[in-house]
A tleap script that builds the chain and sets N, CA, C and O, in Angstrom:
source leaprc.protein.ff14SB
mol = sequence {
  NMET THR ASN GLU GLN LEU THR LEU ALA PHE
  SER GLU ALA CYS ASN TYR THR ASP GLU ASP
  ALA PHE VAL SER ASP LEU ALA LEU SER ALA
  ALA PHE LEU PRO PRO GLU ASP PRO ASP ALA
  GLN LEU ASP PRO ALA LEU PRO GLU GLN LEU
  ARG ARG ILE TRP THR VAL ALA ARG ALA PRO
  PHE ARG GLU LEU LEU GLY GLU LEU GLY LEU
  THR GLN SER ALA CYS SER ARG ARG PHE ALA
  ILE PRO LEU ARG THR VAL GLN GLY TRP THR
  LEU GLY GLU ARG ALA CYS PRO PRO TYR VAL
  ARG LEU MET LEU ALA GLN LEU VAL GLY TYR
  VAL ASP HIE CASN
}
set mol.1.N position { 113.201 55.631 72.559 }
set mol.1.CA position { 112.537 56.915 72.657 }
set mol.1.C position { 113.520 57.884 73.313 }
set mol.1.O position { 114.114 57.587 74.351 }
set mol.2.N position { 113.674 59.032 72.691 }
set mol.2.CA position { 114.573 60.037 73.257 }
set mol.2.C position { 113.903 60.723 74.447 }
set mol.2.O position { 112.691 60.623 74.639 }
set mol.3.N position { 114.707 61.413 75.232 }
set mol.3.CA position { 114.149 62.161 76.356 }
set mol.3.C position { 113.157 63.215 75.872 }
set mol.3.O position { 112.135 63.449 76.516 }
set mol.4.N position { 113.456 63.845 74.748 }
set mol.4.CA position { 112.555 64.863 74.200 }
set mol.4.C position { 111.214 64.248 73.807 }
set mol.4.O position { 110.158 64.818 74.081 }
set mol.5.N position { 111.264 63.088 73.167 }
set mol.5.CA position { 110.025 62.401 72.778 }
set mol.5.C position { 109.235 61.964 74.018 }
set mol.5.O position { 108.011 62.092 74.058 }
set mol.6.N position { 109.937 61.455 75.014 }
set mol.6.CA position { 109.280 61.029 76.251 }
set mol.6.C position { 108.611 62.208 76.943 }
set mol.6.O position { 107.467 62.102 77.385 }
set mol.7.N position { 109.303 63.310 77.037 }
set mol.7.CA position { 108.739 64.512 77.669 }
set mol.7.C position { 107.522 65.002 76.908 }
set mol.7.O position { 106.507 65.340 77.518 }
set mol.8.N position { 107.605 65.045 75.590 }
set mol.8.CA position { 106.471 65.461 74.770 }
set mol.8.C position { 105.286 64.513 74.964 }
set mol.8.O position { 104.158 64.957 75.182 }
set mol.9.N position { 105.546 63.222 74.885 }
set mol.9.CA position { 104.472 62.242 75.016 }
set mol.9.C position { 103.806 62.335 76.387 }
set mol.9.O position { 102.580 62.278 76.481 }
set mol.10.N position { 104.591 62.475 77.438 }
set mol.10.CA position { 104.035 62.557 78.785 }
set mol.10.C position { 103.179 63.811 78.940 }
set mol.10.O position { 102.077 63.748 79.485 }
set mol.11.N position { 103.676 64.940 78.467 }
set mol.11.CA position { 102.888 66.180 78.604 }
set mol.11.C position { 101.627 66.124 77.753 }
set mol.11.O position { 100.585 66.633 78.167 }
set mol.12.N position { 101.697 65.519 76.577 }
set mol.12.CA position { 100.513 65.387 75.728 }
set mol.12.C position { 99.494 64.421 76.331 }
set mol.12.O position { 98.289 64.649 76.221 }
set mol.13.N position { 99.961 63.351 76.965 }
set mol.13.CA position { 99.050 62.384 77.584 }
set mol.13.C position { 98.181 63.071 78.634 }
set mol.13.O position { 97.021 62.705 78.820 }
set mol.14.N position { 98.730 64.045 79.306 }
set mol.14.CA position { 97.971 64.780 80.330 }
set mol.14.C position { 96.845 65.603 79.704 }
set mol.14.O position { 95.893 65.968 80.393 }
set mol.15.N position { 96.944 65.895 78.414 }
set mol.15.CA position { 95.950 66.725 77.730 }
set mol.15.C position { 94.860 65.924 77.024 }
set mol.15.O position { 93.859 66.498 76.593 }
set mol.16.N position { 95.033 64.622 76.898 }
set mol.16.CA position { 94.069 63.786 76.174 }
set mol.16.C position { 93.146 63.068 77.150 }
set mol.16.O position { 93.562 62.669 78.238 }
set mol.17.N position { 91.895 62.910 76.748 }
set mol.17.CA position { 90.965 62.121 77.556 }
set mol.17.C position { 90.732 60.739 76.954 }
set mol.17.O position { 90.131 59.880 77.599 }
set mol.18.N position { 91.195 60.514 75.736 }
set mol.18.CA position { 91.000 59.234 75.056 }
set mol.18.C position { 92.362 58.612 74.749 }
set mol.18.O position { 93.166 59.187 74.015 }
set mol.19.N position { 92.609 57.445 75.313 }
set mol.19.CA position { 93.899 56.774 75.153 }
set mol.19.C position { 94.197 56.435 73.697 }
set mol.19.O position { 95.311 56.668 73.229 }
set mol.20.N position { 93.220 55.890 72.973 }
set mol.20.CA position { 93.455 55.509 71.579 }
set mol.20.C position { 93.764 56.722 70.711 }
set mol.20.O position { 94.626 56.654 69.836 }
set mol.21.N position { 93.072 57.822 70.944 }
set mol.21.CA position { 93.344 59.049 70.185 }
set mol.21.C position { 94.756 59.547 70.481 }
set mol.21.O position { 95.472 59.981 69.579 }
set mol.22.N position { 95.148 59.479 71.749 }
set mol.22.CA position { 96.502 59.893 72.136 }
set mol.22.C position { 97.548 59.060 71.406 }
set mol.22.O position { 98.473 59.609 70.807 }
set mol.23.N position { 97.407 57.746 71.453 }
set mol.23.CA position { 98.394 56.855 70.829 }
set mol.23.C position { 98.455 57.113 69.325 }
set mol.23.O position { 99.543 57.233 68.762 }
set mol.24.N position { 97.308 57.199 68.679 }
set mol.24.CA position { 97.270 57.419 67.239 }
set mol.24.C position { 97.880 58.771 66.856 }
set mol.24.O position { 98.729 58.853 65.968 }
set mol.25.N position { 97.439 59.812 67.529 }
set mol.25.CA position { 97.934 61.161 67.203 }
set mol.25.C position { 99.445 61.288 67.408 }
set mol.25.O position { 100.150 61.845 66.566 }
set mol.26.N position { 99.928 60.770 68.528 }
set mol.26.CA position { 101.358 60.911 68.819 }
set mol.26.C position { 102.203 60.047 67.903 }
set mol.26.O position { 103.231 60.499 67.398 }
set mol.27.N position { 101.783 58.806 67.679 }
set mol.27.CA position { 102.571 57.893 66.849 }
set mol.27.C position { 102.738 58.438 65.433 }
set mol.27.O position { 103.769 58.234 64.793 }
set mol.28.N position { 101.716 59.128 64.962 }
set mol.28.CA position { 101.765 59.659 63.594 }
set mol.28.C position { 102.236 61.107 63.532 }
set mol.28.O position { 102.218 61.716 62.462 }
set mol.29.N position { 102.653 61.660 64.654 }
set mol.29.CA position { 103.093 63.056 64.692 }
set mol.29.C position { 104.522 63.199 64.176 }
set mol.29.O position { 105.248 62.216 64.028 }
set mol.30.N position { 104.903 64.428 63.908 }
set mol.30.CA position { 106.248 64.717 63.420 }
set mol.30.C position { 107.317 64.344 64.445 }
set mol.30.O position { 108.479 64.158 64.082 }
set mol.31.N position { 106.946 64.235 65.705 }
set mol.31.CA position { 107.912 63.849 66.734 }
set mol.31.C position { 108.392 62.412 66.541 }
set mol.31.O position { 109.508 62.072 66.934 }
set mol.32.N position { 107.551 61.565 65.935 }
set mol.32.CA position { 107.901 60.159 65.761 }
set mol.32.C position { 108.009 59.735 64.299 }
set mol.32.O position { 108.689 58.757 63.991 }
set mol.33.N position { 107.355 60.451 63.404 }
set mol.33.CA position { 107.476 60.217 61.965 }
set mol.33.C position { 107.867 61.540 61.313 }
set mol.33.O position { 107.001 62.362 61.015 }
set mol.34.N position { 109.146 61.749 61.091 }
set mol.34.CA position { 109.597 63.038 60.560 }
set mol.34.C position { 109.018 63.336 59.178 }
set mol.34.O position { 109.104 62.498 58.280 }
set mol.35.N position { 108.430 64.523 58.998 }
set mol.35.CA position { 107.821 64.854 57.703 }
set mol.35.C position { 108.820 64.922 56.553 }
set mol.35.O position { 108.437 64.773 55.392 }
set mol.36.N position { 110.096 65.145 56.862 }
set mol.36.CA position { 111.098 65.223 55.792 }
set mol.36.C position { 111.471 63.844 55.242 }
set mol.36.O position { 112.188 63.744 54.247 }
set mol.37.N position { 110.984 62.782 55.893 }
set mol.37.CA position { 111.245 61.427 55.423 }
set mol.37.C position { 109.915 60.704 55.207 }
set mol.37.O position { 109.435 60.019 56.110 }
set mol.38.N position { 109.311 60.848 54.016 }
set mol.38.CA position { 108.000 60.243 53.762 }
set mol.38.C position { 108.009 58.711 53.803 }
set mol.38.O position { 106.950 58.088 53.892 }
set mol.39.N position { 109.190 58.107 53.739 }
set mol.39.CA position { 109.287 56.652 53.775 }
set mol.39.C position { 109.558 56.112 55.183 }
set mol.39.O position { 109.741 54.908 55.361 }
set mol.40.N position { 109.584 56.993 56.171 }
set mol.40.CA position { 109.866 56.574 57.546 }
set mol.40.C position { 108.810 55.572 58.013 }
set mol.40.O position { 107.622 55.707 57.718 }
set mol.41.N position { 109.267 54.590 58.731 }
set mol.41.CA position { 108.389 53.537 59.243 }
set mol.41.C position { 108.151 53.747 60.739 }
set mol.41.O position { 109.047 54.149 61.482 }
set mol.42.N position { 106.934 53.467 61.147 }
set mol.42.CA position { 106.578 53.547 62.553 }
set mol.42.C position { 107.257 52.404 63.313 }
set mol.42.O position { 107.178 51.248 62.898 }
set mol.43.N position { 107.914 52.724 64.408 }
set mol.43.CA position { 108.526 51.702 65.262 }
set mol.43.C position { 107.398 50.827 65.802 }
set mol.43.O position { 106.484 51.348 66.442 }
set mol.44.N position { 107.431 49.515 65.565 }
set mol.44.CA position { 106.331 48.649 66.004 }
set mol.44.C position { 106.125 48.634 67.528 }
set mol.44.O position { 105.037 48.298 67.996 }
set mol.45.N position { 107.140 48.990 68.289 }
set mol.45.CA position { 107.019 49.019 69.750 }
set mol.45.C position { 106.419 50.331 70.252 }
set mol.45.O position { 106.041 50.436 71.419 }
set mol.46.N position { 106.331 51.329 69.377 }
set mol.46.CA position { 105.887 52.660 69.807 }
set mol.46.C position { 104.481 52.685 70.399 }
set mol.46.O position { 104.298 53.294 71.453 }
set mol.47.N position { 103.478 52.060 69.785 }
set mol.47.CA position { 102.139 52.123 70.390 }
set mol.47.C position { 102.101 51.608 71.827 }
set mol.47.O position { 101.442 52.208 72.676 }
set mol.48.N position { 102.784 50.526 72.107 }
set mol.48.CA position { 102.810 50.003 73.483 }
set mol.48.C position { 103.534 50.969 74.419 }
set mol.48.O position { 103.105 51.178 75.554 }
set mol.49.N position { 104.623 51.552 73.945 }
set mol.49.CA position { 105.338 52.537 74.768 }
set mol.49.C position { 104.437 53.732 75.072 }
set mol.49.O position { 104.427 54.236 76.195 }
set mol.50.N position { 103.682 54.182 74.074 }
set mol.50.CA position { 102.784 55.320 74.294 }
set mol.50.C position { 101.652 54.946 75.253 }
set mol.50.O position { 101.234 55.767 76.069 }
set mol.51.N position { 101.160 53.722 75.159 }
set mol.51.CA position { 100.126 53.272 76.110 }
set mol.51.C position { 100.664 53.250 77.535 }
set mol.51.O position { 99.942 53.582 78.476 }
set mol.52.N position { 101.902 52.870 77.698 }
set mol.52.CA position { 102.512 52.892 79.031 }
set mol.52.C position { 102.643 54.330 79.539 }
set mol.52.O position { 102.393 54.606 80.712 }
set mol.53.N position { 103.027 55.221 78.669 }
set mol.53.CA position { 103.143 56.626 79.062 }
set mol.53.C position { 101.775 57.162 79.449 }
set mol.53.O position { 101.646 57.911 80.417 }
set mol.54.N position { 100.756 56.778 78.692 }
set mol.54.CA position { 99.371 57.174 79.025 }
set mol.54.C position { 99.034 56.720 80.450 }
set mol.54.O position { 98.509 57.496 81.248 }
set mol.55.N position { 99.341 55.465 80.757 }
set mol.55.CA position { 99.056 54.916 82.075 }
set mol.55.C position { 99.774 55.706 83.158 }
set mol.55.O position { 99.179 56.036 84.184 }
set mol.56.N position { 101.029 56.008 82.942 }
set mol.56.CA position { 101.803 56.766 83.928 }
set mol.56.C position { 101.184 58.143 84.150 }
set mol.56.O position { 101.097 58.611 85.285 }
set mol.57.N position { 100.759 58.783 83.083 }
set mol.57.CA position { 100.226 60.143 83.182 }
set mol.57.C position { 98.797 60.187 83.694 }
set mol.57.O position { 98.429 61.134 84.389 }
set mol.58.N position { 97.981 59.191 83.372 }
set mol.58.CA position { 96.535 59.312 83.578 }
set mol.58.C position { 95.906 58.329 84.566 }
set mol.58.O position { 94.838 58.615 85.106 }
set mol.59.N position { 96.529 57.192 84.815 }
set mol.59.CA position { 95.893 56.163 85.640 }
set mol.59.C position { 95.815 56.596 87.101 }
set mol.59.O position { 96.684 57.323 87.582 }
set mol.60.N position { 94.781 56.153 87.804 }
set mol.60.CA position { 94.759 56.375 89.246 }
set mol.60.C position { 96.044 55.787 89.852 }
set mol.60.O position { 96.557 54.781 89.363 }
set mol.61.N position { 96.548 56.404 90.895 }
set mol.61.CA position { 97.831 55.980 91.465 }
set mol.61.C position { 97.808 54.516 91.882 }
set mol.61.O position { 98.805 53.813 91.718 }
set mol.62.N position { 96.691 54.049 92.417 }
set mol.62.CA position { 96.577 52.636 92.819 }
set mol.62.C position { 96.843 51.727 91.609 }
set mol.62.O position { 97.571 50.739 91.717 }
set mol.63.N position { 96.254 52.067 90.471 }
set mol.63.CA position { 96.456 51.289 89.245 }
set mol.63.C position { 97.903 51.397 88.774 }
set mol.63.O position { 98.496 50.410 88.340 }
set mol.64.N position { 98.462 52.590 88.859 }
set mol.64.CA position { 99.849 52.788 88.445 }
set mol.64.C position { 100.787 51.915 89.273 }
set mol.64.O position { 101.692 51.291 88.719 }
set mol.65.N position { 100.591 51.862 90.580 }
set mol.65.CA position { 101.432 51.005 91.419 }
set mol.65.C position { 101.367 49.558 90.945 }
set mol.65.O position { 102.390 48.879 90.865 }
set mol.66.N position { 100.168 49.090 90.632 }
set mol.66.CA position { 100.010 47.720 90.134 }
set mol.66.C position { 100.762 47.498 88.837 }
set mol.66.O position { 101.424 46.476 88.659 }
set mol.67.N position { 100.659 48.462 87.932 }
set mol.67.CA position { 101.376 48.364 86.651 }
set mol.67.C position { 102.888 48.340 86.862 }
set mol.67.O position { 103.616 47.672 86.127 }
set mol.68.N position { 103.350 49.075 87.872 }
set mol.68.CA position { 104.786 49.137 88.154 }
set mol.68.C position { 105.259 47.946 88.979 }
set mol.68.O position { 106.457 47.781 89.205 }
set mol.69.N position { 104.314 47.111 89.431 }
set mol.69.CA position { 104.670 45.947 90.223 }
set mol.69.C position { 105.080 46.292 91.641 }
set mol.69.O position { 105.903 45.599 92.240 }
set mol.70.N position { 104.512 47.356 92.177 }
set mol.70.CA position { 104.876 47.819 93.517 }
set mol.70.C position { 103.679 47.800 94.455 }
set mol.70.O position { 102.557 48.097 94.047 }
set mol.71.N position { 103.921 47.453 95.698 }
set mol.71.CA position { 102.920 47.665 96.733 }
set mol.71.C position { 103.175 49.052 97.325 }
set mol.71.O position { 104.195 49.680 97.043 }
set mol.72.N position { 102.253 49.511 98.134 }
set mol.72.CA position { 102.454 50.806 98.778 }
set mol.72.C position { 103.725 50.808 99.626 }
set mol.72.O position { 104.527 51.739 99.554 }
set mol.73.N position { 103.899 49.768 100.420 }
set mol.73.CA position { 105.075 49.734 101.299 }
set mol.73.C position { 106.374 49.584 100.498 }
set mol.73.O position { 107.392 50.180 100.850 }
set mol.74.N position { 106.339 48.795 99.429 }
set mol.74.CA position { 107.539 48.645 98.598 }
set mol.74.C position { 107.899 49.971 97.928 }
set mol.74.O position { 109.075 50.324 97.840 }
set mol.75.N position { 106.902 50.695 97.462 }
set mol.75.CA position { 107.137 52.013 96.848 }
set mol.75.C position { 107.749 52.957 97.879 }
set mol.75.O position { 108.710 53.671 97.591 }
set mol.76.N position { 107.189 52.951 99.066 }
set mol.76.CA position { 107.679 53.808 100.142 }
set mol.76.C position { 109.137 53.512 100.470 }
set mol.76.O position { 109.962 54.422 100.552 }
set mol.77.N position { 109.446 52.234 100.656 }
set mol.77.CA position { 110.821 51.840 101.011 }
set mol.77.C position { 111.802 52.092 99.871 }
set mol.77.O position { 112.881 52.645 100.083 }
set mol.78.N position { 111.425 51.686 98.669 }
set mol.78.CA position { 112.363 51.768 97.539 }
set mol.78.C position { 112.730 53.200 97.185 }
set mol.78.O position { 113.870 53.479 96.813 }
set mol.79.N position { 111.755 54.119 97.300 }
set mol.79.CA position { 111.996 55.486 96.847 }
set mol.79.C position { 112.060 56.502 97.978 }
set mol.79.O position { 112.098 57.708 97.735 }
set mol.80.N position { 112.073 56.004 99.236 }
set mol.80.CA position { 112.183 56.874 100.418 }
set mol.80.C position { 111.081 57.929 100.452 }
set mol.80.O position { 111.318 59.093 100.776 }
set mol.81.N position { 109.885 57.497 100.112 }
set mol.81.CA position { 108.703 58.360 100.185 }
set mol.81.C position { 107.940 57.930 101.428 }
set mol.81.O position { 107.706 56.735 101.610 }
set mol.82.N position { 107.546 58.860 102.288 }
set mol.82.CA position { 106.805 58.451 103.481 }
set mol.82.C position { 105.590 57.592 103.114 }
set mol.82.O position { 104.852 57.907 102.180 }
set mol.83.N position { 105.397 56.507 103.859 }
set mol.83.CA position { 104.294 55.600 103.583 }
set mol.83.C position { 102.962 56.343 103.590 }
set mol.83.O position { 102.102 56.074 102.751 }
set mol.84.N position { 102.783 57.251 104.503 }
set mol.84.CA position { 101.519 57.994 104.579 }
set mol.84.C position { 101.290 58.803 103.294 }
set mol.84.O position { 100.145 58.963 102.872 }
set mol.85.N position { 102.338 59.307 102.678 }
set mol.85.CA position { 102.213 60.029 101.408 }
set mol.85.C position { 101.756 59.084 100.312 }
set mol.85.O position { 100.842 59.404 99.552 }
set mol.86.N position { 102.389 57.918 100.227 }
set mol.86.CA position { 102.007 56.921 99.219 }
set mol.86.C position { 100.559 56.491 99.451 }
set mol.86.O position { 99.795 56.352 98.495 }
set mol.87.N position { 100.182 56.281 100.697 }
set mol.87.CA position { 98.804 55.905 101.012 }
set mol.87.C position { 97.828 56.994 100.576 }
set mol.87.O position { 96.769 56.696 100.023 }
set mol.88.N position { 98.181 58.252 100.822 }
set mol.88.CA position { 97.321 59.362 100.411 }
set mol.88.C position { 97.149 59.413 98.903 }
set mol.88.O position { 96.051 59.678 98.414 }
set mol.89.N position { 98.214 59.164 98.166 }
set mol.89.CA position { 98.127 59.133 96.704 }
set mol.89.C position { 97.240 57.979 96.264 }
set mol.89.O position { 96.412 58.130 95.366 }
set mol.90.N position { 97.418 56.826 96.900 }
set mol.90.CA position { 96.665 55.634 96.525 }
set mol.90.C position { 95.173 55.792 96.812 }
set mol.90.O position { 94.334 55.342 96.032 }
set mol.91.N position { 94.854 56.422 97.917 }
set mol.91.CA position { 93.456 56.624 98.296 }
set mol.91.C position { 92.810 57.819 97.587 }
set mol.91.O position { 91.603 58.034 97.702 }
set mol.92.N position { 93.600 58.579 96.868 }
set mol.92.CA position { 93.075 59.748 96.174 }
set mol.92.C position { 92.870 60.945 97.089 }
set mol.92.O position { 92.182 61.898 96.721 }
set mol.93.N position { 93.456 60.905 98.270 }
set mol.93.CA position { 93.356 62.040 99.201 }
set mol.93.C position { 94.153 63.239 98.710 }
set mol.93.O position { 93.829 64.391 98.999 }
set mol.94.N position { 95.199 62.933 97.964 }
set mol.94.CA position { 96.014 63.980 97.343 }
set mol.94.C position { 96.592 63.422 96.052 }
set mol.94.O position { 96.694 62.209 95.867 }
set mol.95.N position { 96.962 64.319 95.179 }
set mol.95.CA position { 97.470 63.902 93.861 }
set mol.95.C position { 98.984 63.710 93.910 }
set mol.95.O position { 99.715 64.516 94.486 }
set mol.96.N position { 99.424 62.631 93.295 }
set mol.96.CA position { 100.863 62.414 93.118 }
set mol.96.C position { 101.325 63.361 92.005 }
set mol.96.O position { 100.736 63.369 90.924 }
set mol.97.N position { 102.362 64.152 92.253 }
set mol.97.CA position { 102.836 65.059 91.205 }
set mol.97.C position { 103.222 64.300 89.930 }
set mol.97.O position { 103.803 63.217 90.002 }
set mol.98.N position { 102.903 64.864 88.780 }
set mol.98.CA position { 103.221 64.189 87.517 }
set mol.98.C position { 104.697 63.818 87.377 }
set mol.98.O position { 105.015 62.735 86.884 }
set mol.99.N position { 105.597 64.698 87.803 }
set mol.99.CA position { 107.018 64.389 87.650 }
set mol.99.C position { 107.420 63.183 88.500 }
set mol.99.O position { 108.316 62.433 88.113 }
set mol.100.N position { 106.772 62.986 89.649 }
set mol.100.CA position { 107.069 61.818 90.490 }
set mol.100.C position { 106.592 60.548 89.794 }
set mol.100.O position { 107.291 59.535 89.788 }
set mol.101.N position { 105.396 60.608 89.206 }
set mol.101.CA position { 104.882 59.447 88.467 }
set mol.101.C position { 105.871 59.023 87.381 }
set mol.101.O position { 106.189 57.842 87.239 }
set mol.102.N position { 106.349 60.003 86.624 }
set mol.102.CA position { 107.265 59.701 85.525 }
set mol.102.C position { 108.590 59.149 86.043 }
set mol.102.O position { 109.120 58.187 85.488 }
set mol.103.N position { 109.123 59.748 87.097 }
set mol.103.CA position { 110.391 59.249 87.640 }
set mol.103.C position { 110.247 57.828 88.171 }
set mol.103.O position { 111.127 56.998 87.943 }
set mol.104.N position { 109.156 57.528 88.873 }
set mol.104.CA position { 108.939 56.169 89.370 }
set mol.104.C position { 108.909 55.178 88.211 }
set mol.104.O position { 109.554 54.131 88.261 }
set mol.105.N position { 108.157 55.517 87.170 }
set mol.105.CA position { 108.031 54.625 86.010 }
set mol.105.C position { 109.377 54.413 85.316 }
set mol.105.O position { 109.677 53.309 84.862 }
set mol.106.N position { 110.176 55.457 85.236 }
set mol.106.CA position { 111.492 55.320 84.624 }
set mol.106.C position { 112.412 54.459 85.488 }
set mol.106.O position { 113.132 53.600 84.978 }
set mol.107.N position { 112.381 54.695 86.784 }
set mol.107.CA position { 113.288 53.979 87.682 }
set mol.107.C position { 113.010 52.485 87.757 }
set mol.107.O position { 113.932 51.696 87.964 }
set mol.108.N position { 111.757 52.087 87.592 }
set mol.108.CA position { 111.461 50.644 87.602 }
set mol.108.C position { 111.478 50.043 86.200 }
set mol.108.O position { 111.213 48.853 86.031 }
set mol.109.N position { 111.791 50.868 85.190 }
set mol.109.CA position { 111.918 50.372 83.823 }
set mol.109.C position { 110.611 50.173 83.098 }
set mol.109.O position { 110.561 49.450 82.103 }
set mol.110.N position { 109.538 50.807 83.581 }
set mol.110.CA position { 108.230 50.680 82.936 }
set mol.110.C position { 108.163 51.473 81.633 }
set mol.110.O position { 107.488 51.063 80.690 }
set mol.111.N position { 108.858 52.599 81.580 }
set mol.111.CA position { 108.966 53.370 80.341 }
set mol.111.C position { 110.432 53.481 79.968 }
set mol.111.O position { 111.304 53.615 80.827 }
set mol.112.N position { 110.681 53.424 78.674 }
set mol.112.CA position { 112.052 53.537 78.160 }
set mol.112.C position { 112.452 54.994 78.116 }
set mol.112.O position { 111.637 55.879 77.857 }
set mol.113.N position { 113.713 55.219 78.372 }
set mol.113.CA position { 114.259 56.566 78.253 }
set mol.113.C position { 115.751 56.470 77.963 }
set mol.113.O position { 116.398 55.467 78.262 }
set mol.114.N position { 116.272 57.524 77.379 }
set mol.114.CA position { 117.722 57.576 77.079 }
set mol.114.C position { 118.419 58.482 78.051 }
set mol.114.O position { 119.635 58.658 77.967 }
savepdb mol mol.pdb
quit
């Protein structure tokens, strides 16, 4: 997935309330199936990649940490984020900025990027 595709998918995931609709719409969009090539094949890994992007964009932070394989303290130490900030995100006291969610997911290899 190119950086442009990743950015598009992440921003679109924030606009969808239904994960399956998001995956279907994006996978079949011109961003992933170019209209100038009617014989283009869908990358079989794309739906799973889009589901991961959905999770990064939409899941509660506590769930996202679990998906990334991180505890609150491990996230705090690894990325130099104050533990109290991570705790606040996890408890829903404040929202984790979308760009931070995406960077965390990229840095631990949860989403592919070029």
